[in-house]
C-alpha positions in Angstrom: -85.6 -29.7 -57.3 -83.4 -32.7 -58.0 -79.6 -32.4 -58.3 -77.8 -34.9 -60.5 -74.9 -36.8 -59.0 -71.5 -36.8 -60.6 -72.1 -40.2 -62.1 -75.3 -38.9 -63.8 -74.1 -35.5 -64.8 -73.6 -34.5 -68.4 -73.4 -37.2 -71.0 -71.5 -39.6 -68.7 -68.8 -39.8 -71.4 -65.1 -40.5 -71.1 -64.4 -36.9 -72.0 -66.5 -35.6 -69.1 -64.8 -38.0 -66.6 -61.4 -36.8 -67.8 -62.4 -33.2 -67.4 -63.7 -33.9 -63.9 -60.6 -35.7 -62.8 -58.4 -33.0 -64.2 -60.3 -30.2 -62.4 -60.3 -32.2 -59.1 -56.6 -33.0 -59.5 -55.6 -29.3 -60.1 -57.8 -28.1 -57.3 -56.3 -30.6 -54.9 -52.8 -29.6 -56.0 -53.5 -25.9 -55.4 -54.9 -26.7 -51.9 -51.8 -28.7 -51.1 -49.3 -26.2 -52.6 -50.7 -23.4 -50.4 -51.8 -25.4 -47.4 -55.4 -24.0 -47.9 -57.2 -26.6 -45.8 -56.2 -28.0 -42.4 -57.8 -30.7 -40.3 -60.9 -29.4 -38.5 -61.4 -26.4 -40.8 -64.9 -25.0 -41.2 -64.9 -23.5 -44.7 -67.4 -20.9 -45.8 -68.0 -21.5 -49.5 -69.2 -18.3 -51.1 -71.9 -19.2 -53.6 -73.0 -16.5 -56.1 -75.0 -18.6 -58.4 -72.5 -18.3 -61.2 -70.6 -21.1 -63.0 -67.4 -20.6 -60.9 -68.9 -20.9 -57.4 -71.1 -23.8 -58.4 -68.0 -25.6 -59.7 -66.0 -24.8 -56.6 -68.6 -26.2 -54.3 -69.0 -29.3 -56.4 -65.2 -30.0 -56.5 -64.8 -29.3 -52.8 -67.6 -31.7 -51.9 -65.9 -34.4 -54.0 -62.5 -33.7 -52.4 -64.1 -33.8 -48.9 -64.8 -37.5 -49.4 -61.3 -38.5 -50.2 -59.1 -35.8 -48.4 -56.7 -37.0 -45.7 -58.0 -34.4 -43.4 -61.5 -33.7 -42.1 -63.2 -30.4 -42.8 -66.7 -28.9 -42.9 -68.3 -27.0 -45.8 -70.9 -24.3 -45.3 -72.4 -22.7 -48.4 -73.3 -19.0 -48.1 -75.0 -16.8 -50.6 -75.5 -13.1 -50.3 -78.8 -11.8 -51.5 -78.0 -8.2 -52.6 -81.6 -7.4 -53.4 -81.0 -7.0 -57.1 -84.3 -6.5 -59.0 -85.6 -9.8 -60.4 -83.2 -11.9 -58.4 -84.6 -15.5 -58.3 -84.6 -16.1 -54.5 -85.7 -19.7 -54.7 -83.0 -21.1 -57.1 -80.1 -21.4 -54.6 -82.2 -22.6 -51.6 -83.8 -25.3 -53.8 -80.4 -26.4 -55.1 -78.8 -26.5 -51.7 -81.8 -28.2 -50.0 -81.6 -31.0 -52.6 -77.9 -31.4 -51.9 -78.5 -31.7 -48.1 -75.7 -29.4 -47.0 -75.6 -26.6 -44.4 -76.2 -23.2 -46.0 -77.1 -19.6 -45.2 -78.7 -16.9 -47.3 -77.4 -13.5 -46.1 -79.7 -10.6 -47.0 -78.1 -7.2 -47.5 -79.4 -4.5 -49.8 -76.1 -3.4 -51.3 -77.8 -2.9 -54.7 -79.5 0.3 -53.5 -76.3 1.6 -52.0 -74.3 1.0 -55.2 -76.9 2.5 -57.5 -77.2 5.6 -55.3 -73.4 6.1 -54.9 -72.2 5.3 -58.4 -73.1 7.7 -61.2 -75.1 6.2 -64.2 -72.8 4.6 -66.7 -69.9 4.2 -64.3 -68.5 0.8 -63.2 -70.2 -0.6 -60.1 -68.0 -3.6 -59.6 -65.5 -1.9 -57.2 -68.0 -0.7 -54.7 -70.2 -3.7 -55.0 -67.3 -6.1 -54.3 -66.2 -4.1 -51.3 -69.6 -4.1 -49.7 -70.1 -7.8 -50.4 -66.6 -8.6 -49.0 -67.2 -6.7 -45.8 -70.5 -8.4 -45.2 -69.2 -11.9 -45.9 -66.1 -11.4 -43.7 -68.2 -10.4 -40.8 -70.6 -13.4 -41.4 -67.7 -15.8 -41.5 -66.8 -14.9 -37.9 -70.5 -15.2 -36.9 -70.8 -18.8 -38.0 -67.3 -19.8 -36.8 -65.8 -20.3 -40.3 -62.0 -20.7 -40.2 -61.6 -20.2 -44.0 -63.5 -18.3 -46.7 -63.4 -20.0 -50.2 -63.9 -17.8 -53.2 -64.4 -19.1 -56.8 -61.7 -17.2 -58.6 -59.7 -19.1 -61.2 -56.4 -18.8 -63.1 -57.8 -16.4 -65.7 -59.2 -14.1 -63.0 -55.8 -14.0 -61.4 -54.0 -13.1 -64.7 -56.6 -10.5 -65.6 -56.2 -8.9 -62.2 -52.5 -8.7 -62.8 -53.0 -6.8 -66.1 -55.7 -4.6 -64.6 -53.4 -3.5 -61.8 -50.5 -2.9 -64.3 -52.4 -1.0 -66.9 -54.8 1.0 -64.7 -53.2 1.0 -61.3 -49.4 1.2 -61.9 -48.6 -1.8 -59.7 -47.8 -5.5 -60.1 -50.4 -7.3 -58.0 -52.9 -10.1 -58.7 -55.1 -12.4 -56.6 -53.1 -14.7 -54.3 -54.3 -18.2 -53.9 -54.3 -17.7 -50.2 -54.8 -14.4 -48.4 -55.1 -13.1 -44.9 -57.5 -10.1 -44.6 -56.0 -6.7 -43.7 -57.4 -7.0 -40.2 -56.0 -10.5 -39.8 -59.4 -11.9 -38.8 -60.1 -14.0 -41.9 -58.2 -16.4 -44.2 -59.4 -16.3 -47.8 -58.6 -19.3 -50.1 -59.0 -19.7 -53.9 -59.0 -23.5 -54.5 -59.5 -23.1 -58.2 -56.4 -20.9 -58.7 -54.9 -23.5 -61.1 -58.1 -24.0 -63.2 -58.7 -22.4 -66.7 -62.0 -20.6 -67.1 -62.9 -22.5 -70.3 -62.7 -25.8 -68.4 -64.9 -24.5 -65.6 -67.5 -23.2 -68.2 -67.5 -26.6 -69.9 -67.9 -28.4 -66.6 -70.7 -26.2 -65.5 -72.6 -26.8 -68.8 -72.2 -30.5 -68.4 -73.4 -30.5 -64.8 -76.3 -28.2 -65.8 -76.0 -25.9 -62.8 -78.9 -23.5 -62.4 -76.9 -20.4 -63.3 -78.1 -17.0 -62.0 -76.9 -14.0 -64.1 -75.7 -10.8 -62.4 -78.0 -8.0 -63.4 -76.0 -5.3 -61.6 -72.5 -5.4 -63.0 -72.9 -8.1 -65.7 -75.0 -5.7 -67.8 -72.2 -3.2 -68.1 -70.5 -3.4 -71.4 -67.3 -1.2 -71.1 -65.6 -2.6 -68.1 -61.9 -2.5 -67.8 -61.8 -6.2 -67.1 -63.6 -7.0 -70.3 -61.0 -5.1 -72.2 -58.3 -7.0 -70.5 -60.1 -10.3 -71.2 -60.3 -9.4 -74.9 -56.6 -8.6 -74.9 -55.6 -11.9 -73.3 -57.9 -13.8 -75.6 -56.2 -12.2 -78.6 -52.8 -13.1 -77.2 -53.9 -16.7 -76.5 -55.3 -17.0 -80.1 -52.0 -15.8 -81.5 -49.9 -18.1 -79.4 -51.8 -20.7 -77.3 -50.3 -21.1 -73.8 -49.5 -17.5 -73.1 -52.0 -17.2 -70.3 -50.6 -20.3 -68.7 -47.0 -18.9 -69.0 -48.1 -15.6 -67.4 -49.6 -17.4 -64.5 -46.5 -19.5 -64.2 -44.5 -16.3 -64.0 -46.5 -15.2 -61.0 -45.2 -18.3 -59.2 -41.6 -17.7 -60.4 -40.8 -14.1 -59.4 -37.2 -12.8 -59.3 -37.3 -9.6 -57.2 -33.7 -8.7 -58.2 -34.8 -8.5 -61.8 -37.6 -6.0 -61.2 -37.3 -2.5 -59.8 -39.0 -2.4 -56.4 -36.5 -1.2 -53.7 -38.9 -2.5 -51.0 -38.4 -6.1 -52.3 -34.7 -6.0 -53.1 -31.8 -4.0 -51.7 -30.5 -2.4 -54.9 -28.8 0.4 -52.9 -26.3 -1.8 -51.1 -25.4 -4.5 -53.6 -22.0 -6.0 -52.6 -19.2 -6.7 -55.0 -18.3 -10.3 -54.7 -15.5 -11.9 -56.7 -15.0 -14.9 -54.5 -16.0 -17.2 -57.4 -19.4 -18.2 -56.0 -22.4 -17.5 -58.1 -24.7 -14.9 -56.6 -28.5 -15.3 -56.9 -28.9 -11.9 -58.5 -26.1 -12.1 -61.1 -27.8 -14.1 -63.8 -30.6 -16.5 -64.2 -30.2 -20.2 -64.9 -30.0 -19.7 -68.6 -27.6 -22.2 -70.2 -26.4 -19.9 -72.9 -25.6 -17.1 -70.4 -23.9 -19.5 -68.1 -21.7 -20.9 -70.9 -20.8 -17.4 -72.0 -19.8 -16.3 -68.5 -17.8 -19.4 -67.8 -15.7 -19.4 -71.0 -12.4 -17.5 -71.0 -12.7 -13.9 -71.9 -10.8 -13.2 -75.2 -9.8 -9.6 -76.0 -7.2 -7.5 -77.8 -5.8 -4.2 -77.1 -6.7 -1.7 -79.7 -4.9 1.5 -80.4 -7.0 4.6 -79.9 -6.4 7.3 -82.4 -6.6 10.7 -80.8 
């Protein structure tokens, strides 16, 4: 199976070149902002066969050639023994690319279908089983980082899922240490929009493998959130971008979590210095606060 190079991919148009440069620039920026890759890293790139992971591997291979640090890339796919899974697609693709890769075989499909009642969402259990297997395999091959193909839209959707269904504000951080401290997870495409990734994958003509386990479920909570965000974006383009920007610009004192900010012991400070929790940097508010306070005494009729 032959794999086209970047210069041959898609129509070779100016629009494609601009798209590729933008994706690579944003990926490089995310890597730099969160110090995702260090010199000598051995990065396990999790490849599912979907548009996101193909694009991630493609971009990382390109950045590997120009990065100021040296790092290795190892592609890893987990064969979950889903019925009809085309076992030859990924090996053929990776063989043609000539990079190191592993196919991890683990029958999580049978476990999920046995444990989850018919009609219920399988994504939660499936992802936990897959994550545990891949974390253990990363240690086995000496990987120092695990790269996942989540993008900006995934991160925003997860925020809304946790708020609407979990009662907490949490998303997917671009960089994460596992609970046991044994693995570092990175999401190099954290700044990328899903629509750009989908367009890039079409132009590159990646051999996409559909997910027959969870992808066939129609009433997932995530799909509902995706529809909601799509409607918001259609009404006012740029809202999803602003939501993601808000995740990078958090003011703990303006929320209500006592674990993040000491609301109980707020000091009264009239020294004249501005405190970080008084007001934000809004010009209108600042102007109002700094102007002399005009008032008049009013007779109160009893």
